[in-house]
DRENZA-801270 format. One record per residue (C-alpha): x, y, z; residue in one letter. Coordinates in steps of 0.25 Angstrom, whole numbers, padded with zeros to 4 digits, always signed. Layout:
% residues N
XYZA ...
END
This chain:
% residues 100
+0015+0065-0047X +0018+0052-0041X +0014+0038-0046X +0007+0030-0035X +0006+0015-0035X -0008+0011-0030X -0009-0002-0022X -0023-0007-0019X -0026-0015-0006X -0032-0029-0009X -0047-0029-0006X -0046-0041+0005X -0035-0032+0012X -0042-0019+0011X -0054-0024+0019X -0045-0027+0031X -0037-0013+0029X -0050-0005+0029X -0055-0011+0043X -0041-0011+0049X -0038+0001+0060X -0030+0012+0055X -0016+0011+0058X -0005+0022+0057X +0009+0021+0052X +0014+0015+0040X +0006+0003+0035X +0012-0010+0030X +0006-0014+0017X +0007-0028+0012X +0009-0029-0003X +0000-0041-0005X -0012-0032+0000X -0011-0023-0012X -0012-0023-0027X -0005-0013-0036X -0016-0004-0043X -0008+0005-0052X -0002+0019-0050X -0008+0033-0049X -0001+0046-0050X -0003+0057-0040X +0003+0068-0031X +0001+0061-0018X -0006+0049-0011X -0018+0057-0009X -0018+0063-0023X -0019+0049-0028X -0030+0045-0019X -0038+0058-0023X -0036+0055-0038X -0041+0040-0037X -0052+0043-0027X -0066+0041-0033X -0061+0032-0044X -0060+0017-0046X -0045+0018-0042X -0048+0025-0028X -0038+0022-0017X -0045+0014-0006X -0041+0012+0009X -0028+0002+0009X -0023+0006-0005X -0009+0011-0006X -0002+0021-0014X +0013+0020-0017X +0023+0029-0024X +0036+0025-0031X +0045+0030-0019X +0038+0019-0011X +0029+0027-0002X +0016+0019+0001X +0003+0025+0007X -0009+0017+0010X -0024+0023+0009X -0030+0023+0022X -0043+0030+0027X -0034+0042+0033X -0026+0043+0020X -0013+0038+0015X -0003+0032+0025X +0011+0027+0024X +0013+0013+0021X +0023+0003+0016X +0024-0011+0010X +0026-0022+0020X +0036-0031+0013X +0037-0045+0017X +0050-0048+0025X +0060-0057+0017X +0060-0071+0019X +0073-0076+0026X +0080-0087+0018X +0082-0099+0027X +0096-0101+0032X +0104-0111+0025X +0112-0120+0034X +0127-0119+0033X +0133-0131+0026X +0142-0139+0036X 
END
């Protein structure tokens, strides 16, 4: 069994996500749009979805499952698709003028 970390999409972001057109390819996820919601064990992404379905903790469109190796999948209407966390680019330090 694998341990899946659950990330729930925040409600204000979910409304936009639900109405956005479906895109293919790897989804870029913004960490600020998600809240951690614990962990759940299962055999696969679909196994976790099936076990949680019908309960209070059911996965909804836009929610994310992550396994310890770093693989991330987002729940969409068509199933689980590849995703990755979009990390902000590091800010460059301002150049220090050379002493003369």
